[in-house]
C-alpha positions in Angstrom: 17.1 -68.4 219.5 19.2 -70.3 222.0 17.5 -71.2 225.3 19.1 -70.3 228.6 17.0 -72.5 230.9 14.9 -75.6 230.5 12.1 -76.6 232.8 8.3 -76.7 233.1 5.4 -74.4 233.9 3.4 -75.8 236.9 -0.3 -74.9 236.2 -2.1 -76.7 239.0 -1.7 -80.4 238.1 -0.8 -79.5 234.5 2.9 -79.5 233.6 4.1 -77.7 230.5 7.6 -78.3 229.4 9.2 -75.1 228.2 12.4 -73.5 227.2 13.4 -70.0 228.5 14.7 -67.6 225.8 15.9 -64.0 226.3 13.4 -61.6 224.9 15.7 -58.6 224.9 19.3 -57.9 223.7 21.7 -55.2 224.6 22.9 -53.0 221.6 25.2 -50.8 223.7 28.7 -50.3 222.2 31.4 -51.7 224.5 34.9 -50.2 224.7 38.2 -51.7 225.8 40.7 -50.2 228.0 44.1 -49.5 226.5 47.5 -48.1 227.5 47.6 -44.6 226.1 51.4 -44.7 225.6 51.5 -47.7 223.1 47.8 -48.7 222.6 48.3 -52.0 224.4 45.2 -53.8 225.8 44.6 -53.5 229.5 43.3 -56.8 230.9 42.1 -57.8 234.4 43.6 -60.9 235.9 42.3 -62.8 238.9 45.0 -62.9 241.4 45.0 -64.4 244.9 45.7 -61.7 247.4 47.6 -64.2 249.7 50.3 -65.5 247.3 49.8 -62.8 244.6 49.6 -65.5 241.8 47.1 -65.6 239.0 44.3 -68.2 239.5 42.6 -70.2 236.7 38.8 -70.3 236.5 38.6 -73.9 237.6 40.3 -73.1 240.9 37.8 -70.4 241.8 34.9 -71.1 244.2 32.2 -69.2 246.1 32.2 -68.0 249.6 30.2 -65.7 251.9 32.0 -62.9 253.7 30.9 -62.6 257.3 30.6 -59.2 259.1 34.0 -59.7 260.6 35.6 -60.5 257.3 35.6 -64.3 257.7 35.1 -66.2 254.4 32.6 -69.0 254.6 33.0 -71.4 251.6 29.7 -72.4 249.8 29.9 -75.2 247.2 27.5 -76.0 244.3 26.7 -79.3 246.2 25.6 -77.3 249.2 23.2 -75.3 247.1 21.9 -78.3 245.3 20.8 -79.9 248.5 18.6 -77.0 249.5 14.8 -77.7 249.3 14.0 -75.5 246.3 10.8 -76.6 244.6 11.3 -74.1 241.8 14.7 -75.3 240.8 13.4 -76.5 237.4 9.8 -75.3 237.6 8.0 -72.0 237.0 5.3 -72.4 239.6 2.2 -70.2 239.1 0.8 -69.0 242.4 -1.9 -66.6 241.4 -3.7 -64.8 238.6 -4.2 -61.0 239.1 -5.2 -58.0 236.9 -2.2 -56.5 235.1 -2.6 -53.1 236.8 -1.9 -54.6 240.2 1.7 -55.2 239.1 3.9 -52.2 239.9 6.0 -51.3 236.9 8.9 -50.6 239.3 9.1 -54.3 240.0 9.7 -55.3 236.3 13.1 -56.6 235.5 14.4 -58.8 232.6 12.0 -60.2 230.0 11.9 -63.7 228.5 9.9 -65.7 226.0 8.6 -69.1 227.0 8.7 -71.6 224.2 6.9 -75.0 224.2 9.5 -77.7 224.5 8.4 -80.5 222.2 5.2 -81.5 220.5 3.4 -82.8 223.7 3.8 -79.4 225.3 1.9 -77.6 222.5 -1.6 -78.4 223.8 -1.2 -77.3 227.4 0.9 -74.3 226.3 -2.0 -73.1 224.0 -4.5 -73.8 226.8 -2.7 -71.5 229.2 -2.2 -68.8 226.6 -5.8 -68.7 225.6 -6.9 -68.7 229.3 -4.7 -65.7 229.9 -6.1 -63.9 226.9 -9.8 -64.5 227.9 -9.3 -63.5 231.5 -7.4 -60.3 230.8 -5.1 -61.3 233.7 -1.5 -62.1 234.3 0.0 -65.0 236.1 2.3 -64.5 239.1 4.9 -67.2 239.4 8.1 -68.2 241.2 11.1 -69.7 239.5 14.8 -70.3 240.2 17.5 -68.9 237.9 21.3 -68.4 238.4 21.3 -69.7 241.9 18.4 -67.8 243.4 14.6 -67.9 243.5 12.9 -65.1 241.7 9.4 -63.7 241.1 7.9 -63.5 237.6 4.8 -62.4 235.7 3.4 -64.3 232.8 1.5 -62.5 230.0 0.6 -63.0 226.4 2.5 -61.2 223.6 1.0 -61.9 220.2 0.8 -65.8 220.2 3.6 -66.3 222.8 3.7 -66.5 226.6 6.3 -64.0 227.9 7.6 -63.8 231.4 8.9 -60.7 233.1 11.2 -61.1 236.0 10.0 -59.2 239.0 11.8 -57.7 241.9 10.6 -58.9 245.3 8.4 -56.3 247.1 11.1 -55.7 249.8 13.6 -54.8 247.0 11.6 -51.7 246.0 12.8 -48.6 247.9 10.2 -46.2 249.3 10.4 -42.8 247.7 11.2 -40.9 250.9 12.8 -37.5 250.5 12.4 -37.5 246.7 9.3 -35.3 246.3 9.6 -31.5 246.6 9.9 -30.4 250.2 7.7 -27.3 249.9 4.1 -27.3 248.9 3.6 -26.2 245.3 0.3 -24.9 243.9 -0.4 -25.5 240.3 -2.9 -23.1 238.6 -5.6 -24.3 236.3 -4.1 -22.3 233.4 -0.8 -24.2 233.8 -2.7 -27.5 233.8 -4.6 -26.5 230.7 -1.4 -25.7 228.8 0.2 -29.0 230.0 -2.9 -30.8 228.6 -2.5 -28.9 225.4 1.1 -29.9 225.1 0.3 -33.5 225.8 -2.4 -33.5 223.1 -0.1 -31.8 220.6 2.7 -34.3 221.2 0.1 -37.1 220.9 1.1 -40.7 220.4 4.2 -42.2 218.8 5.0 -45.3 216.9 7.3 -47.1 219.4 9.0 -48.9 216.5 10.2 -45.5 215.1 12.2 -44.7 218.2 15.9 -45.4 218.1 19.2 -44.7 219.9 20.6 -41.5 218.4 23.7 -41.6 220.6 24.6 -45.1 219.6 24.3 -44.1 215.9 26.6 -41.1 216.5 29.2 -43.4 218.2 29.1 -45.8 215.3 29.7 -43.0 212.8 32.6 -41.7 215.0 34.2 -45.2 215.0 33.7 -45.5 211.2 35.2 -42.1 210.6 38.3 -42.8 212.8 38.8 -46.3 211.2 38.8 -44.8 207.7 41.2 -41.9 208.8 38.6 -39.2 208.1 38.5 -36.0 210.1 35.9 -36.0 212.8 33.7 -32.9 212.7 32.6 -31.7 216.2 28.8 -31.9 216.8 26.9 -28.6 217.1 26.0 -27.9 220.7 22.3 -27.7 221.4 22.0 -24.9 223.9 18.3 -25.1 224.7 18.7 -23.4 228.1 17.5 -26.4 230.0 17.0 -26.1 233.7 16.3 -22.3 233.6 12.5 -22.1 234.0 11.8 -18.4 234.2 8.1 -18.4 233.4 6.3 -21.7 233.4 3.3 -20.4 231.4 5.7 -19.0 228.7 7.7 -22.2 228.7 4.6 -24.3 228.2 3.3 -22.0 225.4 6.6 -22.1 223.6 6.7 -25.9 223.9 3.2 -26.2 222.4 4.2 -23.9 219.5 7.4 -25.9 219.0 5.5 -29.2 219.0 3.0 -27.9 216.5 5.8 -26.6 214.3 7.6 -29.9 214.3 4.5 -31.7 213.2 3.7 -29.0 210.6 0.5 -28.0 212.3 1.3 -24.5 213.5 -0.1 -22.1 210.9 -3.0 -24.2 209.9 -4.3 -24.8 213.4 -3.9 -21.2 214.3 -5.8 -20.2 211.2 -8.6 -22.7 212.1 -8.7 -21.4 215.7 -8.9 -17.8 214.4 -11.8 -19.0 212.1 -13.7 -20.2 215.1 -13.7 -16.8 216.7 -16.0 -13.9 215.8 -14.8 -11.5 213.1 -13.8 -8.1 214.5 -14.0 -5.1 212.0 -12.5 -1.7 212.7 -14.9 1.3 213.0 -14.6 3.6 210.0 -14.7 7.4 210.5 -16.4 9.9 208.2 -15.0 13.3 207.2 -16.9 15.0 210.0 -15.2 12.9 212.7 -18.2 10.7 213.3 -18.4 7.0 212.8 -20.2 5.3 210.0 -23.1 4.7 212.2 -23.5 8.5 212.8 -22.1 8.4 216.4 -19.1 10.6 217.4 -16.0 8.9 218.6 -16.0 8.1 222.3 -14.4 10.3 224.9 -12.2 7.4 226.0 -10.4 7.5 222.7 -10.0 11.3 223.0 -8.7 10.9 226.6 -6.3 8.3 225.5 -4.9 10.5 222.7 -4.7 13.6 224.9 -1.9 12.5 227.3 0.2 11.5 224.3 -0.1 14.9 222.7 0.5 16.6 226.0 3.6 14.6 226.6 4.8 15.4 223.1 4.4 19.2 223.7 6.2 18.9 227.0 9.1 17.1 225.4 9.2 19.5 222.5 9.2 22.6 224.7 11.8 21.1 227.0 13.9 20.2 224.0 13.6 23.5 222.2 14.4 25.8 225.2 18.2 25.7 224.6 17.7 26.3 220.9 15.7 29.5 221.7 18.4 30.8 223.9 21.0 30.2 221.2 18.8 31.9 218.6 18.4 35.0 220.8 22.2 35.3 221.3 22.6 35.0 217.6 20.1 37.8 217.0 21.8 40.1 219.5 25.2 39.5 217.9 23.7 40.2 214.4 22.1 43.4 215.7 25.4 44.6 217.1 27.3 43.9 213.9 24.6 45.6 211.9 24.7 48.8 214.1 28.5 48.9 213.9 28.4 48.5 210.1 25.8 51.3 209.9 27.9 53.6 212.1 31.0 52.9 209.9 29.0 53.7 206.8 27.8 57.0 208.4 31.3 58.0 209.2 32.5 57.2 205.7 29.6 59.2 204.3 30.5 62.2 206.4 34.2 61.9 205.4 33.1 62.0 201.8 31.1 65.1 202.4 34.0 66.8 204.1 36.3 65.9 201.3 33.9 67.3 198.7 33.5 70.6 200.6 37.2 71.0 200.9 37.6 70.4 197.2 35.0 73.1 196.5 36.7 75.7 198.6 40.0 74.9 197.0 38.5 75.4 193.6 37.0 78.7 194.6 40.3 80.0 195.9 42.1 79.0 192.7 39.5 80.6 190.5 39.8 84.0 192.2 43.5 84.7 191.3 42.8 83.6 187.8 40.0 86.2 187.5 42.3 88.9 188.9 45.1 88.0 186.5 42.8 88.2 183.5 41.6 91.6 184.6 
């Protein structure tokens, strides 16, 4: 790895020549700006605002802008004459427990490499001293034109240095916490603890940038001329916490399911509880132990049956009225048909009597004629 700074660690009267190497790298995908009309690259040029001409890098210097807008030129020679003891030295000022360093102060990270064979012995001495003391070293150093604060600690067999922000560069968290007082119940804390236990630990090496991988796949698809399929939206309803207890319980179940522990753990939890068996009833209505069922069960069942009767009666009343109307209509039709049958019967009797009288009258002249 290429070093970005050469100097020495000042450890009391011991000087350790070292090289400073970046411990991290940025894997973010960078985009260029283009002209949408023709795809031409958009570039920024450094132009002097007085003569509006482009200025080369060798003609550009530094200046400090005063409150009234006045530019005060500052040269590299001016800065080099400043009494800066840490210009080429990482000066250790104290050794403190690691938990005394606020993580908010941590900035960039570097590896410190021993520069040359003579530096191996003091380098190893400082490394082993840090290991045995379980402490970190607080140091000052100068980099890129300013003095900085750093923390030295051991990573594997290497001394690493974290750049630290100065204490006055850390903002106080004023107005960030919730304004109103919020009370958290013990049940909610228990569920939060259960969720933390379910999620458990993670192998940090297994974590990766999903978004960067998606961008790389998008670029590869566009470069090959393939159609880009839109990603499915994950509508998890974030930000809508209706019931905190229900949300925590659902989170615990989801975490168990993702780890394949849901059904087994629930079965184990059920196995730890006492077995509950239903009470069997005999034909006489008594339980297997000879006791009759409780009044509470009868009282519970009574309102249900009463409600059923009420609903049945209320529902069947229109049907009864309809049935009564149908009976009356049927009776009327029956009586009318009976009367019609009676009239037809009387008509038949009258017809038969008339026929008899006509026969008698016809028979009388016939007798007389024969005589």
